[in-house]
BAFI-3210 file (N, C-alpha, C; in Angstrom, 3 decimals, decimal comma, padded with zeros to 6 digits):
// residues 191
n [1|2|3|4|5|6|7|8|9|10|11|12|13|14|15|16|17|18|19|20|21|22|23|24|25|26|27|28|29|30|31|32|33|34|35|36|37|38|39|40|41|42|43|44|45|46|47|48|49|50|51|52|53|54|55|56|57|58|59|60|61|62|63|64|65|66|67|68|69|70|71|72|73|74|75|76|77|78|79|80|81|82|83|84|85|86|87|88|89|90|91|92|93|94|95|96|97|98|99|100|101|102|103|104|105|106|107|108|109|110|111|112|113|114|115|116|117|118|119|120|121|122|123|124|125|126|127|128|129|130|131|132|133|134|135|136|137|138|139|140|141|142|143|144|145|146|147|148|149|150|151|152|153|154|155|156|157|158|159|160|161|162|163|164|165|166|167|168|169|170|171|172|173|174|175|176|177|178|179|180|181|182|183|184|185|186|187|188|189|190|191]
n.u [-002,905|-001,323|-000,096|000,626|002,083|001,984|003,726|004,535|005,368|003,008|001,590|003,421|002,749|001,352|-001,392|-001,727|000,355|-000,408|-002,850|-001,905|-000,503|-002,685|-003,891|-002,019|-001,734|-003,422|-004,167|-005,957|-006,672|-006,633|-006,835|-005,638|-007,352|-009,827|-011,017|-010,731|-012,100|-015,034|-015,382|-014,662|-016,879|-018,497|-017,013|-014,481|-010,973|-009,283|-010,915|-011,564|-013,285|-013,112|-010,416|-010,427|-012,427|-011,360|-009,015|-010,190|-011,937|-010,052|-008,571|-010,613|-011,246|-008,882|-009,007|-011,378|-010,720|-008,720|-010,185|-011,829|-010,342|-008,869|-006,087|-004,184|-003,589|-003,239|-002,360|-002,446|-000,613|000,235|002,960|004,283|007,323|008,824|007,132|005,884|003,228|002,169|003,670|002,818|000,138|000,449|001,460|-000,793|-002,538|-001,300|-001,139|-003,361|-002,933|-000,359|-000,823|-002,441|-000,676|000,012|001,692|003,547|004,719|006,500|006,479|008,137|007,544|009,438|010,021|011,481|011,010|010,308|009,263|007,043|005,566|004,869|003,167|001,010|-002,307|-003,007|-005,344|-006,327|-005,702|-007,223|-009,781|-010,150|-009,713|-011,338|-010,862|-008,445|-008,613|-008,012|-005,400|-003,143|-003,085|-002,663|-000,122|001,405|000,922|002,108|004,820|005,035|004,544|006,741|008,764|008,060|007,767|009,312|009,121|010,221|012,666|016,238|019,872|020,694|018,338|016,631|014,413|011,603|010,687|011,230|010,988|010,096|011,208|011,156|012,456|011,451|012,441|010,567|010,809|011,511|010,086|007,430|004,035|003,400|005,949|007,040|005,276|005,808|008,437|008,020|006,510|008,523|010,449|009,059|008,206|005,592|002,506|001,325|-001,518]
n.v [-017,204|-014,059|-011,809|-008,493|-006,669|-003,541|-001,102|001,728|005,044|007,719|009,481|008,625|007,531|005,165|004,406|005,627|004,550|001,913|001,959|002,305|-000,096|-001,856|-001,015|-001,724|-004,477|-007,701|-007,586|-006,556|-003,594|-002,944|-000,489|000,997|002,970|002,230|000,754|002,364|004,882|004,370|003,284|005,391|006,937|005,985|005,339|006,669|007,252|006,119|004,333|001,123|-000,573|000,459|-000,146|-002,959|-003,776|-002,674|-004,193|-006,739|-006,482|-006,014|-008,415|-010,233|-009,386|-010,073|-012,864|-013,492|-012,582|-014,357|-016,776|-016,326|-016,770|-014,782|-013,522|-011,796|-009,406|-006,110|-004,674|-001,947|-000,273|001,389|000,900|000,571|-000,235|-000,820|-001,576|-004,195|-005,136|-004,099|-005,464|-008,049|-007,779|-007,437|-009,954|-011,485|-010,568|-011,460|-014,162|-015,907|-016,088|-017,195|-019,615|-020,880|-021,491|-019,424|-016,514|-013,943|-010,724|-008,172|-004,877|-001,982|001,433|004,333|007,719|010,918|013,130|015,824|015,534|013,909|015,596|017,509|016,024|015,586|016,452|016,585|016,704|014,102|012,518|013,739|013,351|010,549|010,059|011,263|011,777|012,996|015,664|017,937|019,420|020,740|019,679|017,014|017,128|017,855|015,597|013,633|014,340|013,987|011,198|010,276|010,940|009,432|006,728|003,997|004,021|003,263|001,191|000,823|001,155|000,678|-000,151|-002,742|-004,901|-006,293|-008,956|-012,366|-012,601|-012,074|-008,905|-005,769|-002,648|000,464|003,512|006,187|008,893|010,597|009,489|009,005|007,912|005,896|005,120|004,133|002,002|000,432|-000,259|-001,908|-003,938|-005,009|-005,783|-007,791|-009,463|-009,314|-010,174|-008,614|-006,728]
n.w [-007,080|-007,484|-005,230|-005,059|-002,827|-002,173|-000,648|001,481|002,704|003,538|000,791|-001,104|-003,470|-003,804|-004,412|-006,920|-008,504|-008,202|-009,576|-012,144|-012,443|-012,427|-014,760|-016,684|-016,432|-015,943|-013,315|-010,338|-008,434|-004,997|-003,011|000,049|001,130|000,273|002,195|004,415|004,070|003,942|006,507|008,171|008,006|009,945|012,246|014,486|013,832|015,809|017,092|018,401|016,944|014,349|013,673|013,888|012,017|009,661|009,224|009,060|006,806|004,780|004,826|004,158|001,558|000,232|000,599|-000,829|-003,392|-003,986|-003,919|-006,095|-008,320|-009,434|-011,230|-010,151|-007,519|-006,444|-003,538|-001,407|001,231|004,264|006,152|009,252|009,744|011,949|013,917|015,611|015,659|013,291|011,370|011,946|011,183|008,433|007,801|008,406|006,417|004,073|004,441|003,569|000,776|000,585|001,923|000,092|-001,835|-003,452|-004,800|-003,220|-003,416|-001,927|-002,504|-002,192|-002,285|-002,583|-001,853|-001,459|001,372|000,722|-001,857|-001,320|000,362|-001,502|-003,094|-001,491|-001,254|-003,931|-006,713|-007,559|-005,369|-003,326|-004,316|-004,197|-001,553|000,788|003,513|003,565|003,039|004,557|003,954|005,056|007,657|006,977|005,816|008,056|009,599|008,008|008,311|011,083|011,383|009,994|011,739|013,953|013,185|011,366|008,086|005,746|004,115|004,291|004,120|006,817|007,802|007,712|005,793|007,415|007,123|006,099|003,116|-000,371|-001,415|-002,882|-003,871|-005,037|-006,099|-006,541|-006,666|-008,796|-010,848|-013,160|-012,493|-014,373|-015,304|-012,923|-012,434|-014,691|-014,139|-011,929|-013,145|-014,794|-012,841|-011,451|-013,405|-014,469|-016,097|-019,101|-020,239]
ca.u [-002,971|-000,130|-000,393|001,661|001,846|002,627|003,730|005,394|004,783|001,933|001,820|004,533|002,206|000,898|-002,646|-001,545|001,161|-001,270|-003,803|-001,158|-000,271|-003,957|-004,146|-001,057|-001,757|-004,767|-004,335|-006,875|-006,153|-007,404|-006,012|-005,946|-008,460|-011,101|-011,611|-010,666|-013,101|-016,384|-015,389|-014,609|-018,240|-019,164|-016,108|-013,284|-009,754|-008,715|-011,922|-011,194|-014,117|-012,529|-009,206|-010,799|-013,124|-010,438|-008,178|-011,041|-012,371|-008,903|-008,277|-011,691|-011,105|-007,792|-009,523|-012,357|-009,986|-008,053|-011,210|-012,450|-009,456|-008,198|-004,667|-003,337|-004,183|-002,320|-002,893|-001,573|-000,540|001,261|003,489|005,308|008,201|009,417|006,049|005,613|001,806|001,976|004,242|001,897|-001,044|000,854|001,536|-002,168|-003,111|-000,678|-001,203|-004,244|-002,313|000,738|-001,388|-003,011|000,404|000,172|002,932|003,455|005,893|006,391|007,112|008,208|007,755|010,177|010,238|011,949|009,952|009,839|008,416|005,779|004,814|004,317|002,089|-000,131|-003,270|-003,290|-006,771|-006,631|-005,612|-008,363|-011,006|-010,255|-009,484|-011,937|-010,290|-007,179|-008,903|-007,327|-004,059|-002,111|-003,023|-002,068|001,327|001,978|000,814|003,149|006,095|004,980|004,719|008,122|009,604|007,639|007,840|010,198|008,191|010,999|013,887|017,472|021,073|020,687|016,934|016,280|013,039|011,380|010,233|012,014|010,054|010,525|011,083|011,745|012,326|011,434|012,490|009,767|010,921|011,554|009,420|005,983|003,357|003,526|007,330|007,199|004,535|006,564|009,596|007,512|006,184|009,793|011,048|008,299|007,826|004,134|001,909|000,691|-002,844]
ca.v [-015,762|-013,278|-010,600|-007,462|-005,898|-002,265|-000,348|002,894|006,098|008,531|010,325|008,128|007,206|003,770|004,261|006,049|003,524|000,735|002,117|002,053|-001,546|-002,466|-000,663|-002,416|-005,924|-008,184|-007,518|-005,555|-002,771|-002,730|000,476|001,004|003,852|001,601|000,330|003,452|005,943|004,036|003,072|006,697|007,474|005,447|005,275|007,508|006,518|005,366|003,438|-000,288|-001,127|000,883|-000,931|-004,365|-003,950|-002,350|-005,374|-007,853|-006,247|-006,215|-009,854|-010,893|-009,071|-010,933|-014,243|-013,622|-012,434|-015,651|-017,776|-016,017|-017,120|-013,585|-013,828|-010,966|-008,308|-005,108|-004,187|-000,881|-000,299|002,161|-000,109|000,993|-001,406|-001,040|-001,898|-005,626|-005,351|-003,817|-006,584|-009,173|-007,519|-007,727|-011,418|-012,000|-010,227|-012,239|-015,594|-016,722|-016,304|-018,137|-020,911|-021,470|-021,722|-018,250|-015,737|-012,616|-009,855|-006,901|-003,825|-000,736|002,681|005,309|009,066|011,771|013,839|016,999|015,055|013,442|016,778|018,117|015,170|015,658|017,462|016,597|016,450|012,671|012,038|014,267|012,743|009,159|009,973|012,440|012,045|013,711|016,988|018,972|019,194|021,180|018,677|015,805|017,357|017,780|014,183|012,950|014,609|013,365|009,749|010,067|011,016|008,437|005,356|003,687|003,731|002,855|000,438|001,502|000,372|000,256|-000,367|-003,886|-005,358|-007,118|-010,313|-013,209|-012,699|-011,229|-007,466|-004,943|-001,222|001,324|004,940|006,893|010,342|011,287|008,681|009,147|006,690|004,872|004,614|003,318|000,761|-000,372|-000,808|-003,025|-005,003|-005,630|-006,438|-008,980|-010,267|-009,359|-010,266|-007,390|-006,925]
ca.w [-007,255|-007,162|-004,461|-005,047|-001,603|-002,480|000,598|001,595|003,536|002,976|-000,391|-001,913|-004,784|-003,838|-005,136|-008,308|-009,160|-008,220|-010,679|-013,382|-012,509|-012,808|-016,161|-017,543|-016,219|-015,605|-011,864|-009,829|-007,340|-003,767|-002,271|001,483|001,489|-000,085|003,468|005,397|003,884|004,422|007,957|008,837|008,021|011,129|013,400|014,551|013,466|016,933|017,660|018,184|015,880|013,071|013,415|013,724|010,747|008,565|008,966|008,636|005,424|003,880|004,770|003,425|000,133|-000,251|000,546|-001,918|-004,651|-004,148|-004,233|-007,388|-009,418|-009,946|-011,398|-009,304|-006,769|-005,906|-002,265|-000,900|002,697|004,977|007,072|010,220|009,694|013,270|014,851|015,479|015,360|011,875|010,620|012,149|010,352|007,055|007,686|008,368|005,110|003,006|004,777|002,725|-000,537|000,778|002,290|-001,120|-002,790|-004,303|-004,735|-002,617|-003,547|-001,212|-003,305|-001,437|-003,006|-001,797|-002,383|-000,368|002,105|-000,014|-002,955|-000,746|000,806|-002,717|-003,616|-000,571|-001,668|-005,368|-006,967|-007,581|-003,990|-002,577|-004,834|-003,742|-000,112|001,429|004,836|003,389|002,494|005,335|003,409|006,000|008,718|006,397|005,669|009,405|009,986|007,231|008,989|012,409|011,237|009,579|012,944|014,934|012,683|010,237|007,007|004,579|004,394|003,915|004,435|008,221|008,157|006,868|005,622|008,605|006,845|005,210|001,998|-001,491|-001,188|-003,936|-003,529|-006,212|-005,778|-007,543|-006,451|-010,084|-011,867|-013,326|-012,061|-015,412|-015,293|-011,709|-012,657|-015,669|-013,431|-011,118|-014,110|-015,182|-011,664|-011,034|-014,573|-014,498|-017,440|-019,588|-020,882]
c.u [-001,636|-000,582|000,821|001,309|002,648|002,568|004,704|004,677|003,677|002,444|003,022|004,062|001,661|-000,376|-002,449|-000,729|000,355|-002,295|-003,130|-000,849|-001,540|-004,301|-003,262|-001,185|-003,203|-005,051|-005,322|-006,217|-007,144|-006,565|-006,536|-007,120|-009,821|-011,786|-011,680|-011,838|-014,501|-016,445|-015,341|-015,967|-018,962|-018,314|-015,035|-012,071|-009,258|-009,716|-011,509|-012,015|-013,592|-011,335|-009,536|-011,456|-012,225|-009,595|-009,021|-011,502|-011,229|-008,596|-009,340|-011,625|-009,996|-008,298|-010,486|-011,705|-009,282|-009,063|-011,820|-011,586|-008,776|-006,698|-003,752|-004,101|-003,057|-002,998|-001,934|-001,701|000,529|001,700|004,552|006,208|008,818|008,366|005,641|004,162|001,497|002,494|003,350|000,638|-000,739|000,915|000,138|-002,826|-002,560|-000,818|-002,154|-003,635|-001,197|000,223|-001,963|-001,945|000,613|001,496|002,646|004,783|005,595|007,174|007,000|008,405|008,448|010,198|010,657|010,791|009,429|008,923|007,056|004,932|004,165|003,166|000,852|-001,050|-003,529|-004,758|-007,138|-006,658|-006,842|-009,686|-011,208|-010,199|-010,034|-011,338|-008,977|-007,387|-008,361|-005,832|-002,967|-001,959|-002,338|-000,555|002,022|001,978|001,878|004,509|006,146|005,216|006,140|009,092|009,321|007,877|008,869|009,305|008,885|012,183|015,083|018,658|021,106|019,276|016,391|014,774|012,751|010,942|011,242|011,103|010,570|010,200|011,825|011,489|012,439|011,413|011,731|009,754|010,808|010,903|007,947|005,330|003,484|004,925|007,577|006,485|005,272|007,808|009,165|007,152|007,459|010,430|010,381|007,928|006,320|003,622|001,276|-000,649|-002,664]
c.v [-015,137|-012,001|-009,686|-006,554|-004,609|-001,376|000,820|003,952|006,857|009,349|009,892|007,734|005,794|003,598|004,575|005,033|002,228|000,793|001,849|000,566|-002,260|-002,162|-001,486|-003,940|-006,396|-008,171|-006,415|-004,804|-002,739|-001,796|000,641|001,906|003,317|001,039|001,485|004,419|005,539|003,814|004,380|007,402|007,077|005,580|006,348|006,624|005,623|004,444|001,987|-000,957|-000,778|-000,001|-002,393|-004,603|-003,671|-003,568|-006,538|-007,687|-006,499|-007,702|-010,587|-010,592|-009,932|-012,369|-014,438|-013,449|-013,747|-016,713|-017,563|-016,420|-015,927|-013,876|-013,018|-009,832|-007,408|-004,532|-003,128|-000,772|000,668|001,273|000,514|-000,223|-001,760|-001,366|-003,355|-005,908|-005,086|-004,969|-007,817|-008,996|-007,811|-009,240|-012,035|-011,726|-011,100|-013,750|-016,395|-017,049|-017,338|-019,537|-021,637|-021,745|-020,580|-017,545|-014,377|-011,907|-008,564|-005,871|-002,516|000,430|003,647|006,632|009,930|012,593|015,037|016,610|014,632|014,607|017,476|017,322|015,208|016,774|017,534|016,245|014,961|012,104|012,486|013,665|011,338|009,022|011,209|012,772|012,815|015,169|018,151|018,810|019,623|020,186|017,416|015,961|017,276|016,337|013,340|013,121|013,934|011,856|009,416|010,124|009,850|006,993|005,224|003,193|003,300|002,015|001,280|000,656|-000,150|-000,034|-001,507|-004,135|-006,376|-008,567|-011,066|-013,544|-011,822|-009,747|-006,732|-003,493|-000,396|002,763|005,668|008,405|011,089|010,488|009,059|007,870|005,555|004,282|003,740|001,979|-000,138|-000,989|-002,016|-004,213|-005,750|-006,389|-007,763|-009,893|-010,402|-009,475|-008,939|-007,731|-007,132]
c.w [-006,851|-006,453|-004,518|-003,884|-001,732|-001,245|000,535|002,416|002,800|001,790|-001,223|-003,312|-004,912|-004,671|-006,620|-009,092|-009,244|-009,343|-012,017|-013,542|-012,959|-014,268|-017,102|-017,512|-016,011|-014,098|-011,498|-008,670|-006,196|-002,905|-000,849|001,861|001,039|001,161|004,457|005,261|004,336|005,928|008,727|008,832|009,308|012,383|013,340|014,280|014,596|017,621|017,395|017,077|014,505|012,729|013,122|012,360|009,549|008,218|008,457|007,192|004,448|003,720|003,956|001,932|-000,466|-000,398|-000,623|-003,288|-004,989|-004,592|-005,619|-008,576|-010,063|-010,100|-010,479|-008,664|-006,283|-004,675|-001,734|000,612|003,187|006,137|007,963|010,429|011,043|014,337|014,620|015,113|013,888|011,022|010,760|011,301|008,887|006,846|007,639|007,011|003,991|003,217|003,885|001,360|-000,414|001,098|001,075|-002,178|-003,756|-004,051|-004,107|-002,833|-002,824|-002,017|-002,544|-002,395|-002,059|-002,562|-001,202|000,208|001,320|-001,170|-002,426|-000,241|-000,388|-003,309|-002,734|-001,046|-003,154|-005,602|-006,950|-006,169|-003,176|-003,034|-004,260|-002,223|000,591|002,795|004,761|002,973|003,309|005,042|004,383|007,147|008,195|006,228|007,024|009,895|009,273|007,910|010,357|012,316|010,799|010,749|013,887|014,493|011,571|009,110|005,720|005,037|003,962|004,333|005,877|008,718|007,296|006,785|006,721|008,356|005,986|004,031|000,864|-001,249|-002,291|-003,567|-004,802|-005,739|-006,877|-007,316|-007,772|-011,197|-011,966|-012,803|-013,087|-015,430|-014,067|-011,884|-013,642|-015,028|-012,591|-012,017|-014,486|-014,026|-011,347|-012,185|-014,697|-015,938|-017,822|-020,213|-022,360]
res [m|h|l|v|f|l|f|g|p|q|a|v|g|k|m|t|v|g|r|e|l|a|r|l|t|p|y|r|l|f|h|n|h|a|t|i|e|p|l|l|e|v|f|e|w|d|d|p|g|f|q|r|l|k|e|e|f|r|r|r|v|v|e|e|a|l|a|s|g|l|p|g|l|v|l|t|y|v|w|a|l|d|v|a|e|d|t|a|a|v|e|r|l|t|a|p|v|l|a|a|g|g|r|v|d|h|v|e|l|y|a|d|v|d|t|r|l|g|r|e|g|t|p|l|r|l|e|a|k|p|s|k|r|d|v|e|w|q|r|a|h|l|l|e|w|g|r|e|y|r|l|s|t|g|p|d|q|p|f|p|l|d|a|p|h|h|r|v|d|n|t|d|l|s|p|t|a|a|a|r|r|i|v|d|l|l|g|l|p|l|r]
***
């Protein structure tokens, strides 16, 4: 199986671009809020049970997708690149694919802060992510996380793993154009 690990900061377009990748290719999308939203029905964000189950569900979905013979999976993730625990969690999520001889490509989406602030609160985002419905709080949280964590790579901010990494600036790209760029970068099969 080929795992496309699509990461980047909040409101960069991971789910939307992931949906386009799933539309263009035989790959399936597993976006990060597919685990977050049902768990928030039971637990608070900072509850240890929430964090434990979120990671376990994601890992199990990767394992079952691998076992099912799925050709590819797009998994989205907000990754604090400067937090060792986050990088370790990413390694745990990708380990089953690598152990089975599969391929993992880390694809980073980048967009400037103003673009991301403008994307926060769009109808598609609010429909798929009920926990994001307090748009003003989400915009403040986006800025706070940008100050607190390193959510993107750059010239002086290297990628933390020795693994395939690609960066797509989708500030001015439509979701379809960004997905097509990823298809070309990775040589993904089309439907």
